[in-house]
C-alpha positions as CSV (number, residue, x, y, z in Angstrom):
1,M,-32.8,110.5,60.8
2,I,-34.5,107.3,59.9
3,Y,-34.0,108.4,56.1
4,A,-30.1,108.5,56.9
5,I,-30.3,105.2,58.5
6,R,-32.3,103.3,55.9
7,L,-29.9,104.6,53.3
8,L,-27.0,103.4,55.2
9,A,-28.7,100.0,55.8
10,L,-29.2,99.6,52.1
11,V,-25.6,100.9,51.1
12,V,-24.4,98.1,53.4
13,L,-26.8,95.3,51.9
14,C,-25.7,96.7,48.3
15,T,-22.0,96.0,49.1
16,Q,-22.7,92.6,50.7
17,L,-24.9,91.7,47.7
18,F,-21.9,92.8,45.7
19,I,-19.6,90.8,47.3
20,V,-21.1,87.8,47.5
21,Q,-22.0,88.0,43.5
22,S,-18.0,89.0,43.3
23,Q,-17.4,85.9,45.7
24,A,-19.8,83.8,43.3
25,Q,-18.3,84.6,40.1
26,N,-15.0,83.7,41.0
27,Q,-16.0,80.5,42.3
28,S,-18.1,80.0,39.4
29,G,-14.8,81.1,37.0
30,K,-12.7,78.7,38.9
31,Q,-15.2,75.4,38.7
32,V,-15.6,75.9,35.2
33,A,-11.8,76.5,34.4
34,Q,-11.7,73.1,36.7
35,K,-14.6,71.4,34.4
36,R,-12.5,72.5,31.5
37,S,-9.2,71.2,32.6
38,D,-11.2,68.0,33.5
39,I,-12.9,67.5,30.0
40,E,-9.4,68.3,28.7
41,E,-7.9,65.4,30.8
42,L,-10.6,63.3,29.9
43,K,-10.2,64.0,26.0
44,R,-6.6,63.7,26.5
45,R,-7.1,59.9,27.9
46,I,-10.1,59.2,25.4
47,D,-7.5,60.2,22.9
48,E,-4.9,58.3,24.7
49,I,-7.1,54.9,24.9
50,Q,-8.2,55.6,21.5
51,R,-4.5,55.1,20.6
52,Q,-4.0,52.2,22.3
53,N,-7.2,50.5,21.4
54,Q,-6.2,51.7,17.6
55,K,-2.9,49.6,18.2
56,Q,-4.5,46.6,20.0
57,I,-6.7,46.7,16.6
58,E,-4.2,46.7,14.3
59,E,-2.3,44.2,15.9
60,L,-5.3,41.6,16.3
61,R,-6.0,42.5,12.6
62,K,-2.5,41.6,11.8
63,K,-3.0,38.3,14.2
64,I,-6.6,37.5,12.4
65,E,-4.8,37.9,9.1
66,Q,-1.8,35.9,10.2
67,L,-3.8,33.0,11.7
68,E,-6.2,33.1,8.6
69,S,-3.1,32.8,6.8
70,E,-1.6,29.8,8.9
71,R,-5.1,28.4,8.7
72,A,-5.6,28.7,4.4
73,S,-2.0,27.0,4.7
74,E,-3.0,24.0,6.7
75,K,-6.2,23.6,5.0
76,E,-4.1,23.4,2.1
77,A,-1.6,21.2,3.4
78,A,-4.6,18.7,4.7
79,E,-5.6,18.8,1.4
80,K,-3.1,17.8,-0.1
81,V,-1.9,14.6,2.6
82,I,-5.8,13.5,2.0
83,A,-4.9,13.9,-1.5
84,K,-1.7,11.8,-1.0
85,E,-3.6,9.5,1.5
86,K,-6.2,8.8,-0.9
87,E,-3.4,8.8,-3.8
88,D,-1.6,5.8,-1.4
89,K,-4.9,4.1,-0.5
90,D,-5.2,3.6,-4.3
91,A,-1.4,2.6,-5.0
92,W,-0.2,-1.1,-5.1
93,Y,2.0,-1.3,-2.3
94,N,-0.9,-0.5,0.1
95,K,-3.2,-2.8,-1.2
96,F,-1.9,-5.9,0.4
97,E,-0.4,-6.8,4.2
98,A,2.9,-8.6,4.8
99,G,3.9,-10.5,8.1
100,Y,5.1,-13.6,9.7
101,K,2.9,-16.2,11.1
102,K,4.4,-19.6,10.8
103,G,5.4,-18.8,7.5
104,L,5.9,-15.7,5.6
105,F,2.7,-14.2,4.4
106,F,1.9,-11.8,1.5
107,K,-2.3,-10.9,1.2
108,T,-4.5,-8.3,-0.4
109,N,-6.7,-6.0,1.4
110,D,-9.8,-8.0,-0.4
111,G,-8.8,-11.4,0.7
112,N,-8.8,-12.8,-2.8
113,F,-5.1,-13.2,-3.2
114,L,-2.8,-14.9,-0.2
115,M,0.5,-16.3,-0.5
116,K,2.7,-18.2,2.5
117,M,6.6,-18.9,1.6
118,R,8.0,-21.1,4.1
119,L,11.4,-22.9,3.8
120,Q,12.6,-26.1,5.0
121,T,16.2,-27.0,6.0
122,Q,17.6,-30.5,7.6
123,F,21.1,-31.1,8.2
124,Q,22.2,-34.8,8.8
125,F,25.2,-36.6,10.3
126,S,24.8,-40.1,9.8
127,V,27.1,-43.5,10.5
128,N,26.1,-46.2,8.7
129,D,27.8,-49.8,9.4
130,T,26.6,-52.5,7.2
131,D,27.7,-56.2,6.8
132,D,30.4,-56.3,4.1
133,E,30.5,-52.7,3.0
134,D,33.1,-50.2,4.8
135,T,31.6,-48.1,7.7
136,A,30.7,-44.8,5.9
137,T,29.9,-41.4,7.8
138,D,28.7,-38.9,6.2
139,F,27.3,-35.2,6.4
140,R,24.7,-33.8,3.9
141,I,21.9,-31.6,3.5
142,R,18.9,-34.0,3.9
143,R,16.3,-31.9,2.6
144,F,16.2,-27.9,1.4
145,R,12.9,-27.1,0.2
146,V,10.7,-24.1,-0.6
147,K,7.3,-24.2,-0.4
148,W,4.2,-21.6,-1.4
149,N,0.8,-22.2,-0.6
150,G,-2.3,-19.9,-0.5
151,H,-5.3,-19.1,-2.8
152,A,-5.6,-17.0,-6.2
153,F,-8.5,-15.1,-7.4
154,R,-11.1,-16.1,-4.9
155,P,-10.5,-17.6,-1.1
156,W,-11.5,-20.7,-2.4
157,F,-9.2,-21.2,-5.4
158,L,-6.4,-22.8,-3.3
159,Y,-2.5,-23.6,-5.0
160,T,0.7,-25.2,-3.7
161,I,4.1,-25.4,-4.9
162,Q,7.2,-26.7,-3.8
163,L,10.6,-26.8,-5.3
164,D,13.5,-29.0,-3.7
165,A,17.2,-28.6,-3.9
166,D,18.0,-32.1,-1.8
167,S,20.2,-33.6,-4.8
168,G,21.9,-30.2,-5.3
169,D,19.6,-29.9,-8.6
170,V,16.5,-27.7,-8.2
171,R,13.2,-30.3,-8.9
172,L,9.6,-29.4,-8.5
173,R,8.0,-31.5,-6.0
174,D,4.6,-30.0,-5.8
175,A,2.1,-28.0,-8.3
176,Y,-1.4,-28.7,-7.5
177,F,-4.9,-26.4,-7.4
178,G,-8.0,-27.0,-6.0
179,V,-11.4,-25.7,-5.8
180,A,-12.9,-25.3,-2.2
181,Y,-16.0,-23.6,-2.7
182,N,-17.6,-26.8,-1.0
183,T,-15.1,-28.3,1.3
184,G,-17.2,-31.2,1.1
185,I,-16.1,-31.9,-2.7
186,V,-12.8,-30.4,-4.0
187,P,-11.7,-31.3,-7.3
188,R,-7.4,-31.4,-7.5
189,V,-5.3,-31.4,-10.1
190,G,-1.4,-31.3,-10.6
191,Q,1.6,-33.1,-9.1
192,F,1.1,-34.0,-5.3
193,K,1.1,-37.4,-3.3
194,V,-1.0,-40.3,-4.1
195,P,-3.5,-40.8,-1.5
196,F,-2.0,-44.0,-0.1
197,N,-0.7,-44.9,3.4
198,R,-0.6,-42.7,6.4
199,E,3.3,-42.3,6.9
200,R,4.0,-41.3,3.6
201,L,1.6,-38.3,3.8
202,T,3.1,-37.1,6.7
203,S,5.3,-34.5,5.9
204,S,9.0,-35.2,6.4
205,S,8.9,-31.9,8.3
206,S,6.6,-33.6,10.7
207,L,8.5,-37.2,11.5
208,Q,8.5,-38.2,14.6
209,L,11.8,-40.0,14.0
210,V,14.6,-38.9,11.5
211,E,13.6,-41.1,8.5
212,R,10.5,-42.8,7.7
213,S,10.4,-46.7,8.2
214,I,11.6,-49.4,5.8
215,V,7.5,-50.2,5.4
216,S,7.4,-47.1,3.9
217,D,10.4,-47.3,1.8
218,E,8.4,-50.7,0.4
219,F,5.1,-50.0,0.3
220,S,4.4,-46.1,-0.5
221,I,3.4,-44.7,-3.7
222,G,4.7,-41.2,-3.5
223,R,3.8,-38.5,-6.0
224,D,2.6,-38.4,-9.4
225,I,0.7,-36.5,-12.0
226,G,-3.1,-36.6,-12.1
227,G,-6.6,-35.3,-10.9
228,G,-9.1,-36.5,-8.4
229,L,-11.6,-35.4,-5.7
230,Y,-10.8,-34.4,-1.8
231,G,-13.1,-33.0,0.7
232,I,-14.3,-33.7,4.5
233,F,-18.1,-34.5,5.8
234,G,-18.3,-33.0,9.3
235,N,-16.2,-33.5,12.0
236,M,-15.9,-37.3,11.3
237,I,-14.6,-38.3,8.0
238,T,-11.8,-37.1,5.4
239,Y,-11.4,-39.0,1.9
240,G,-9.0,-38.2,-1.3
241,G,-9.1,-39.9,-4.4
242,G,-7.7,-39.7,-8.0
243,I,-6.4,-40.9,-11.5
244,F,-2.4,-40.5,-11.8
245,N,-0.3,-41.6,-14.6
246,G,1.6,-43.9,-12.5
247,D,4.9,-42.8,-13.8
248,G,6.1,-40.6,-10.9
249,R,7.1,-36.6,-11.0
250,K,7.8,-35.0,-13.9
251,A,7.2,-37.9,-16.6
252,R,4.8,-38.6,-19.2
253,S,2.7,-41.0,-20.0
254,T,3.4,-43.7,-22.8
255,D,0.4,-46.0,-22.4
256,S,-2.9,-45.9,-20.8
257,N,-2.0,-48.2,-18.3
258,L,-3.1,-45.7,-15.2
259,L,-2.6,-45.8,-11.3
260,Y,-6.1,-45.7,-9.5
261,A,-6.2,-44.5,-5.7
262,G,-8.1,-43.6,-3.0
263,R,-7.9,-43.1,1.1
264,I,-10.5,-42.7,3.8
265,Q,-9.8,-41.3,7.3
266,F,-12.5,-41.5,10.5
267,N,-12.0,-39.6,13.2
268,P,-14.3,-41.0,16.2
269,C,-12.6,-38.8,19.0
270,C,-12.3,-35.8,20.1
271,G,-10.8,-33.5,18.2
272,K,-11.9,-30.7,15.5
273,L,-11.2,-31.1,12.0
274,K,-11.2,-28.9,9.1
275,Y,-9.9,-28.6,5.3
276,N,-6.0,-27.5,5.2
277,G,-5.4,-28.2,1.4
278,E,-2.4,-30.2,2.2
279,E,-1.8,-33.6,0.5
280,F,-4.2,-35.3,2.2
281,P,-6.4,-32.4,3.9
282,S,-6.9,-33.7,7.7
283,G,-6.8,-30.6,9.2
284,G,-7.2,-28.9,12.8
285,S,-6.5,-31.6,15.6
286,Y,-6.5,-34.6,12.7
287,K,-3.5,-33.3,10.7
288,L,-1.0,-36.0,9.7
289,V,1.4,-35.1,13.0
290,P,2.2,-38.5,14.7
291,N,2.6,-36.5,18.0
292,F,1.7,-33.0,19.8
293,G,-2.1,-33.9,20.5
294,G,-4.1,-31.8,22.9
295,R,-5.7,-32.5,26.4
296,Q,-8.6,-34.6,24.8
297,P,-7.4,-38.0,23.2
298,I,-7.3,-37.6,19.2
299,V,-8.3,-41.0,17.6
300,A,-7.9,-41.1,13.5
301,I,-8.6,-44.8,11.6
302,G,-7.6,-44.9,8.3
303,G,-7.8,-47.2,5.0
304,A,-6.9,-47.1,1.6
305,F,-6.0,-48.5,-1.4
306,Y,-4.4,-48.2,-5.0
307,T,-4.5,-50.5,-8.2
308,F,-2.2,-50.1,-11.1
309,P,-3.4,-52.3,-14.1
310,G,-0.7,-53.6,-17.0
311,L,2.4,-51.9,-15.3
312,N,5.2,-52.0,-18.0
313,I,8.4,-51.6,-15.6
314,A,9.9,-50.9,-19.1
315,R,7.7,-48.2,-19.5
316,K,6.7,-46.9,-16.2
317,T,8.6,-46.1,-13.0
318,P,6.4,-45.6,-10.0
319,D,7.9,-42.5,-7.7
320,D,9.1,-44.5,-4.8
321,Q,11.2,-47.7,-5.5
322,G,9.5,-50.5,-3.7
323,I,7.5,-51.7,-6.9
324,E,10.5,-51.7,-9.2
325,E,12.8,-53.2,-7.4
326,R,10.3,-55.6,-6.6
327,F,9.8,-56.2,-10.2
328,L,13.7,-56.3,-11.1
329,E,14.5,-59.2,-8.0
330,L,11.5,-61.4,-9.7
331,G,12.4,-60.7,-13.3
332,I,8.5,-59.3,-14.0
333,I,8.4,-57.1,-16.9
334,R,4.4,-56.8,-16.8
335,G,1.6,-57.2,-14.3
336,N,-0.9,-55.8,-12.2
337,V,-0.4,-54.0,-8.8
338,S,-2.6,-53.4,-6.1
339,G,-2.3,-52.2,-2.4
340,I,-4.2,-51.8,0.9
341,S,-3.1,-49.7,3.6
342,A,-4.9,-49.7,7.2
343,D,-4.0,-47.8,10.1
344,I,-5.0,-46.2,13.4
345,A,-3.5,-43.6,15.5
346,F,-3.7,-42.2,18.9
347,K,-2.2,-39.1,20.4
348,Q,-3.1,-37.0,23.6
349,T,-1.0,-34.5,25.5
350,I,2.1,-36.6,26.4
351,Y,1.6,-39.7,24.4
352,S,1.4,-41.1,21.0
353,F,0.9,-44.4,19.1
354,V,0.3,-45.1,15.5
355,A,0.3,-48.7,14.0
356,E,-0.1,-49.4,10.2
357,Y,-0.5,-52.1,7.9
358,D,0.1,-52.3,4.4
359,G,0.0,-55.0,1.8
360,R,0.9,-55.4,-2.1
361,W,-0.5,-58.1,-4.7
362,I,1.7,-58.4,-7.8
363,D,0.0,-60.5,-10.5
364,P,2.9,-61.1,-12.8
365,K,1.7,-61.0,-16.7
366,E,5.4,-61.0,-18.3
367,T,8.8,-62.0,-17.1
368,I,12.3,-61.9,-18.5
369,D,12.6,-65.4,-19.1
370,S,8.6,-66.6,-19.9
371,R,8.1,-67.8,-16.7
372,V,4.8,-67.9,-15.2
373,L,4.2,-67.1,-11.4
374,D,1.7,-67.1,-9.2
375,T,0.4,-63.8,-7.6
376,I,2.5,-62.2,-4.6
377,Y,1.6,-61.1,-1.9
378,D,4.0,-59.1,0.3
379,Q,2.7,-57.0,3.2
380,G,4.6,-54.6,6.2
381,F,3.5,-53.6,9.6
382,R,4.9,-50.6,11.7
383,V,4.5,-49.7,15.1
384,Q,5.3,-46.1,16.5
385,G,5.3,-44.2,19.5
386,G,6.6,-41.5,21.7
387,F,6.4,-40.5,25.3
388,F,7.2,-36.7,26.4
389,L,9.5,-36.4,29.0
390,L,9.1,-32.5,29.2
391,P,5.7,-31.7,27.5
392,H,6.1,-30.2,24.3
393,Y,10.1,-30.5,24.3
394,I,11.6,-33.0,25.0
395,E,10.5,-36.8,23.5
396,V,11.6,-40.4,23.7
397,A,10.4,-42.3,20.8
398,G,10.5,-45.8,19.2
399,R,9.4,-47.6,16.1
400,W,9.4,-51.3,15.4
401,A,8.6,-52.3,11.5
402,Y,8.7,-55.3,9.3
403,V,8.6,-56.3,6.1
404,R,7.6,-59.9,4.7
405,Y,8.3,-60.8,1.1
406,D,5.8,-63.7,-0.6
407,K,8.0,-66.6,-1.1
408,V,8.3,-67.4,-4.9
409,E,8.4,-70.5,-6.7
410,G,10.7,-71.3,-9.3
411,L,13.0,-68.0,-8.6
412,I,16.1,-67.7,-11.2
413,P,19.1,-68.6,-9.6
414,V,21.2,-65.8,-10.5
415,L,18.5,-63.6,-9.0
416,V,18.7,-62.8,-5.2
417,A,15.3,-62.1,-3.9
418,R,14.0,-60.8,-0.3
419,K,12.8,-63.2,2.4
420,S,11.8,-60.3,5.3
421,R,13.4,-57.3,6.7
422,W,12.5,-56.0,10.1
423,Q,13.6,-52.6,11.9
424,I,14.1,-51.3,15.4
425,T,14.5,-47.9,16.1
426,P,14.5,-45.7,18.9
427,G,14.9,-42.0,19.1
428,L,15.5,-39.0,21.1
429,N,13.8,-35.5,20.1
430,F,14.5,-31.9,21.3
431,Y,11.8,-29.4,19.8
432,L,13.6,-26.1,20.5
433,S,10.5,-24.4,19.4
434,G,7.8,-26.4,21.2
435,D,6.8,-27.9,17.8
436,H,8.1,-29.7,14.7
437,R,9.4,-26.3,13.1
438,W,13.1,-26.3,15.2
439,K,14.4,-29.1,16.3
440,I,17.4,-31.8,17.2
441,Q,16.6,-35.6,16.3
442,L,18.8,-38.6,17.5
443,S,18.0,-42.1,16.4
444,Y,19.6,-45.3,15.9
445,N,18.4,-48.0,13.4
446,F,19.1,-51.8,13.4
447,I,17.6,-53.7,10.2
448,K,18.0,-57.3,9.4
449,N,17.8,-58.4,5.8
450,K,16.8,-61.9,5.0
451,F,17.3,-63.6,1.7
452,L,15.8,-66.5,0.1
453,N,19.1,-67.7,-1.8
454,G,21.5,-65.5,0.3
455,D,23.2,-64.6,3.5
456,D,21.4,-62.0,6.1
457,I,22.7,-58.7,6.2
458,N,22.6,-56.3,9.5
459,E,22.5,-52.7,8.9
460,N,23.5,-50.4,12.0
461,I,22.8,-46.9,11.2
462,V,23.1,-43.6,13.7
463,R,21.6,-40.5,12.5
464,A,21.5,-37.0,13.8
465,Q,19.4,-33.9,12.3
466,L,18.6,-30.5,13.0
467,Q,15.7,-28.8,11.4
468,A,14.6,-25.3,10.7
469,Y,11.0,-24.9,9.0
470,F,10.2,-21.5,8.9
């Protein structure tokens, strides 16, 4: 009985073990199947990811290739640009600069060449009522000039060239060269204004009144061909002197009688002086302009002389007509001529004043009828000033000028000699550009001419002038 119970218990236990093992085997099979499924899913996902990554890699590779290609193209293009820039930099048209600064200029980048070009035009209307003459009403191109100046080869080798077509024909006015390596001593050669009286040395573009005075007409020397020395010392002294043919512009000397001239200017107060290479190289605050001063007063004192021994008027004619006319009216063929000039100028913001004295000696050596004449001394004086009603734009100006001719004993009766002349000139100026470049000027001249053996002649002249200088 006990044995049977034990056997039964053993059977039951085996049966339960079998059941548990079967269940375990079934469970394990399901898990294995699940894992296989998961593995397959993971492999599938891995394959999918690999395919996607491969696609992205291919796309990235293509993008890289494209960028590398573009980079190569850009590098090639950049190299071409650099090569072109280098080529352009070496090209002639990139070696200079052009622009406008009170004149059209061209200059090289190395600073060795500079050319400045300016054009001056003056359109003038005048009415001239002179005794015993018909009243003349006249429109004219008073001045038409082209000027080039600058330096060549080196900044200190200066040049100036000026042409004019005032009379309708193109003529050479200036052509000179200066070596300004040291501005204290500047050699100059060519054709230029003789360094003498202040009014004549003042450019026609910078005149305070429409025309120069009768003193300038009588005593100026004008332009000539020759050479000399110019320069400045510190802030006080400007000088110029030279030797000239004495026969005016574009003329050849036919004898050995030459013209000698020199001028010096002292600047006691209070501006800045610099060498500017003009006809008389007084630049900066002391530039030869009658007006347009600064806040500080500008004072300049000048003196000049010339001598022309043995002048034969049949062979040589100085540039201005004063000497020639005096020789002709006195019947002089040959003589020694000398002149002096002294001036003082003052200008400030709205005021300006200048006074000038000129004198001339003529020592006759030969006359048309072999007469013997004593030394003749003619002299002139000019006072001129202005006041700005509107600083830099509207100015009233005026001038008084006087020329006294020496009395000549033994004058040929058929010759009419002058005794004296005087002139009064009020004027009104409109400076449209705030300086002399673009302006309208109005003036009235009354001139009285007195003669030793003739009636007085009065001149009444009204002028209006427009200038453009650029």
